[in-house]
C-alpha positions in Angstrom: 76.8 50.4 8.0 80.2 51.1 7.3 79.7 52.6 3.9 77.2 55.1 5.8 74.3 52.7 4.8 72.2 52.0 8.7 72.2 48.6 8.4 69.1 46.9 8.8 67.8 45.5 12.6 68.9 41.7 13.3 67.2 38.9 15.7 69.8 37.0 17.4 69.5 34.3 20.2 72.2 34.9 23.2 72.9 32.9 25.8 72.9 34.6 29.5 75.3 33.5 32.2 72.8 31.7 33.7 72.9 29.2 30.6 69.0 30.9 29.3 69.0 31.7 26.1 67.6 35.2 25.2 66.4 37.1 21.8 67.4 40.1 20.7 66.8 42.6 18.0 69.8 45.2 17.1 69.6 47.4 14.6 72.8 50.2 13.3 73.2 53.1 12.3 76.6 54.6 10.6 77.3 57.9 12.4 79.2 60.5 9.4 81.5 63.2 9.7 81.3 66.8 7.9 82.9 65.2 4.8 80.0 61.9 5.0 82.1 59.4 6.4 81.9 57.2 8.8 83.9 58.0 12.0 81.6 55.3 14.8 78.4 52.9 14.8 75.8 53.2 17.1 73.7 50.5 17.9 71.1 49.8 19.8 68.9 46.4 21.2 66.1 45.6 22.4 65.1 42.1 24.1 62.3 40.4 22.3 62.5 37.3 24.0 58.6 37.5 24.8 57.4 38.5 21.3 59.9 36.1 19.9 58.6 33.2 22.3 54.7 34.4 20.4 55.9 33.9 17.3 58.0 30.6 17.4 54.7 29.1 19.4 52.6 30.3 16.4 54.7 28.5 13.5 54.3 25.5 15.1 50.8 25.7 16.5 50.3 26.4 12.8 52.9 22.8 11.8 51.0 21.3 14.1 47.2 22.0 13.0 48.3 22.0 9.7 47.2 25.3 9.1 48.4 28.8 7.5 47.2 31.9 7.1 46.8 34.6 4.0 46.0 38.3 2.4 44.8 38.9 -0.7 45.2 43.3 -1.8 42.6 44.0 -4.0 43.8 47.6 -4.8 47.4 46.4 -5.9 46.6 42.6 -5.8 49.1 41.6 -3.9 48.7 37.8 -2.5 50.5 37.5 0.9 50.7 33.7 2.3 52.3 32.0 5.8 54.6 29.2 5.4 52.5 26.7 6.3 50.1 27.7 3.6 53.7 27.1 1.4 53.7 24.0 2.6 50.2 23.0 2.3 50.9 23.9 -1.4 53.9 22.1 -1.5 55.6 24.6 -3.0 59.0 26.5 -1.8 58.5 28.8 0.9 58.3 32.9 -0.7 58.0 31.4 -4.1 56.3 34.8 -5.7 53.0 33.4 -6.0 49.2 35.4 -8.0 45.7 34.6 -6.9 45.1 32.8 -10.1 47.8 30.6 -9.3 46.3 29.8 -6.0 43.1 28.9 -7.8 44.8 26.5 -10.5 45.5 23.8 -7.3 42.0 23.7 -7.2 40.7 20.7 -9.4 39.0 22.3 -12.2 34.9 21.7 -12.6 33.8 21.7 -9.2 36.4 22.9 -6.7 37.7 26.1 -8.6 34.3 27.3 -9.9 32.7 26.6 -6.1 35.7 28.8 -5.0 35.9 31.5 -7.3 32.6 32.2 -7.0 32.6 32.6 -2.9 35.0 34.8 -3.2 33.3 37.0 -5.4 30.1 36.5 -3.4 32.3 38.0 -0.5 34.2 40.7 -2.7 30.3 41.9 -3.6 29.1 41.7 -0.4 31.6 41.9 2.2 29.9 37.9 3.4 32.7 34.8 4.8 32.8 32.1 3.0 33.9 28.8 5.0 34.8 25.5 2.8 36.2 22.4 2.4 37.2 21.6 -1.1 39.4 18.7 -3.1 42.9 19.5 -3.5 45.7 19.3 -5.6 49.3 20.1 -4.4 52.1 21.1 -6.6 53.3 17.8 -6.6 50.8 16.2 -7.3 49.1 15.0 -4.2 45.6 15.1 -3.8 44.4 16.4 -0.6 41.1 17.9 0.9 41.5 22.0 2.4 39.2 24.3 4.3 39.3 27.9 2.6 38.0 30.8 4.6 38.0 34.0 3.5 36.6 37.2 4.7 36.4 40.7 3.4 37.7 44.0 4.7 35.3 46.6 4.3 36.0 51.0 3.6 32.8 52.3 2.9 31.2 49.6 2.3 33.9 48.4 -0.2 36.5 45.1 -0.2 39.5 46.6 -0.6 41.9 43.4 1.2 40.7 39.6 1.8 42.0 37.9 4.7 41.6 34.1 5.7 43.5 30.7 6.8 43.4 27.9 4.7 43.7 24.0 6.7 44.5 20.5 5.2 41.4 18.4 6.6 43.2 15.3 4.6 43.1 13.3 7.9 39.9 14.3 9.1 37.6 13.9 5.8 39.7 10.4 5.6 38.9 9.6 9.6 35.1 11.0 8.8 35.0 8.5 5.4 36.5 5.1 7.9 33.6 6.1 9.9 30.8 6.3 7.8 32.4 2.9 6.7 32.0 1.4 9.8 28.2 2.7 10.2 27.6 1.2 7.1 28.9 -1.8 7.8 26.8 -1.6 10.7 23.8 -1.1 9.2 24.3 -3.7 7.0 25.0 -6.1 9.6 21.9 -5.3 12.1 19.6 -6.3 9.1 21.2 -9.1 8.4 20.8 -10.1 11.7 17.4 -9.3 11.7 16.2 -10.9 8.9 
């Protein structure tokens, strides 16, 4: 701000005399004289504790549920992932990604083609998809994911896709365990009946 350029707002936490912490958002604007030199700085702060609590709670909830969100702008081609989507992919948070990159984690000859067909169908019809698919992370780990997507339409044309992405590996493992136990019980029952 001392160079005459507005300083972007920053969020920070402070402790009050009561030992309670609050969050503030502060923006700084330079005040210039007639020659364009900075003669003062004007700062504006506002308390954002409630919004910040919700943001933190949302982030913690995403981590606990292994679920993240994504958005794809069909016009600009820009893809946005939440931090949890990066974690599920086992990629550094914030690394630029393209739709093709995201699809490359689904094995060819099955789940990749299934997801691509679902995306194309959603773009054409606006109908939502909800799929459970095998997935290979950037570190080569085999997991299961739930991929959900829907299109935002303007005048009947898809302009944006929004969705959720969840690691459901534990759920799938539990399902397999239950199936195995049911099979064992069925075999035991048929053995006793003979």
